[in-house]
C-alpha positions, 0 to 999 in steps of 0.5 A: 170591204177589200182594204183590210184584206189587201193590207193583210196581204201587203204585210204578209208579202213584206214579211215573206221577202224580208222588208219593212212594209212598203206602204201604210194602210192609208196608201191602199185605195179601194172602190167597191162600186163595181162589185155586184153579186154573183160574179156578173158584170155590173153597170160600172164594169160594163161602162169601163170595158166599153170606155177602154175599148172605144178610147184605146182599142184595148179589150178588158176581160169583164171579171178582173181587168174591167172591174179594176178599171171601173175602180180606177175611174170610180176613185178618180171621180170621187177625188181619191186619185188626184190630177197629176198622180201617177197610176198604174193599171195592170192588164192581166189579159183574159180576152177569152172571158169576153166570150163567156160573158157575151150575153151579160155584155149585150153582144151575144145571142146573134147567129152569123148569116 
């Protein structure tokens, strides 16, 4: 779903800055398994968010960064990202979004004593 859209953006960006396209269509890897209707955090996204928090102590927002990390994990699991490849995950912030999704993530609805 996302690959044609990203390819078009890469072409437009290369044209805008006056360079040959730096990537081929086969260089763009996407994994749509984290996407769920309605902008909700699905199971893959929740699992990715929890994994990063527990393993690295890094909090991801449930909309962009956690979906991105879920995609990275999905691509690695299916073998599209191979052992030894260098991968960059850009964390764009969004910590405050955790509070907007607290009920979806299972840590909302409790009152402080």
